N, C-alpha and C positions, 0 to 999 in steps of 0.2 A: 177435381174441384166441383163443388156443388153448383157454382154459378160461374160461367167461364168468361168473365171480362178479361180483356188484355192477356191472351194466352201466351204461353212460352213459344219459342221458335219451333217451326216445323223443319223436318229434314229438307235440306236444299232450299231453305227460305231465301227469296230474292231480296229481302230487306237487309240493308247494310248492317253488320254486327254492331256498329257504334250506336245507331239510332234505336235499334231493337233492344240492346242492352240498357240504354238510357231509359227507355220507356218502361221496361220491366222493373228496373231498380227503383225508379221514381214512383211507380204506381203499386208496387207489391203489397205494402202494408195497407193501403187504401182498398185495394182489391179484396184482401182478406177481411177487412172490417165490414165491407159491404156484403160479402157472402155471408158472414156470420150474422149480420143484422137482419138480412132478408130471410135467411134460414128457410129457403123455399122447399128444401127436401127434408126438413125435419118433420117426422111424423107427429100428429096426423096431417096429411096434406089435404086440408079442407078447402072446399069450394069457395067459401066466403073469404078466406085468407088469400087464396090465389087471385080471386077477382079483385080484391082490394089492391093487391100489388099491380095488377094490370091497369087499374084506374090511375094509379100514380104514374106509371109509365106513359099512359095516354096523355096526361097533362104535360109531361116532359116533351114527348114527340110533337105535340101540337105546335110548340114554339121552336123546338130544336130543328126539325126537318127543314122548314123554309129558311131559317137562319143559316144553317150549314150550306144549303144550296146557294144562297146569296153570297156568302163569304168565299166559297170555293169556285163558284162559277161553273160547276160541273153537273148541270142538270141531267144530261144524258147518262153520265156515269152513275149518278145517284138514283135515277128513276127506279131501277129494280131493287134498290136497297131501302126504299121507303117502307116503313112498317106501321104507319098510322092506321091505314085501312085494315091491316091484319088485327090490330088491337081492337078496333071498332067491331069487327066481325066476331072476335073472341068474346068480347063483352056482351054482345047481343046473344051469342050462343049460351052464355052463362046467365042470362037474364039480368045483367048488371048495367047500370047507367054509365056512360062515358064521363070523363071529367068535364066539368062545366067551364073551367078556366084553364088557360095555359100557364105554365111556369115561366116566369121571367128568366132569361138566360143572359145576364150582363157580362159574364166572364169570357164569352167568346167574341172577339172583336177583329181578329185577323185570319187570313187564309191558313196560316200555319196552325194556329190554335184550333181551327175547325177540323183540320186533318188529324190532330191529336185526339180530338173528341170522337171523330169517326173511328179511330183505332179502337177505342174503348167499346163502342157500340157494335162494330163489326165483329170484334172478338167475342162479344156476348153470344153470338150465334153458335159458336163452338160449344160453349157450356150449355147452351140451350138444347143441344142434342141429348145431353144427360137428363135434363128436366123433362123433355118430351118422352123419353123412354120410360121414366118413372110415372109420368101421367097416364100412360097406357093402362096402368093397373088401378086407376082411380075409378070407383063406381059412379062418380058424378060426372065423368068426362062426357061432354056432349057428343052426340053422333056426328062423325066426321072429324072429331078431334079439335085441337086448338093449334094456331099457327104462329103466334108472335114469337115464341121461343124456338121455332124451327122454320124460319122464313124461307130457306132455300131447299129444304128436303135433301135429296140425294146430291144436289149441287153444292152443298155447304163447303166442302174442301176446295172445290174449283173456284167458288166465289171468294173464298178467303185468300187464295193465292193470287187471284186477280187483283184484289184490294191491296195486298202486300206489294205487288209489282208497281201499282200506281203510287203507293206511299213511298217506295224507293225513289221514284222520279221527283216527288214533292220534296223529300228530304235533301235532295241535291240542290234544290232551289230556295228553300225556306230555312229560317233560323231554327236549329235543332231545339234551342231552349223554349221557343214558342210552341213547337209541336208537343214537347213534353208538358209544358204548362197547361195546354189545352186538355190533355189527357188527365192530368192530376186534378184540374178544376172540375172536370166532368164527374170523376169519382166523388169528389167532395160534395158536389151539388146533389147527386143521386143519394148519397148517404144522408144528407140533411133533409131531403124531401121524402124519401121512401121509408127509411128505417123508422122514423117517428110514427108512421102509420101502423107499423107492427107493434111498436111499444105501447101505443095508445089503445090497441084493440083489446 
């Protein structure tokens, strides 16, 4: 996959088959639409196009990160998963301005929905490994590289399994339909906010 939101199950995944299957089924088509719309790996991989995408993600994370922390009450767990600072560092390295405003995120109102949204964004780090590998061949890549799409480095799979274990516990406590709806709504929001940036360019 060109962009790895909400990936398939890993071997020996700790997530219950029911919630994992529900998430994959519910988000599959939206996942593909977002991948196709962003087309991050379609040549040519231009600096300006990549920076424009990062600005869009910056606007999202500015509102999303504090909201998800408030809804989940998991500040310590989420601390190493915050990526807003990585976006700001990447944009500075690219000579691009960060977003001036935050995206409103009215579709997340419950703890369960927030965890569904987290599933989408944590899953994106897996596909981000592919993007990071392709970026290595870009002649405009800043010295030191970029970090948003590869926030965990060699710890990516470990952090993903840690997240899945926590999601398993949440799925035993919270309504499955709300977890799924949070994931679906996150894809819809990203599609509506990010893809038009590419179409208008």
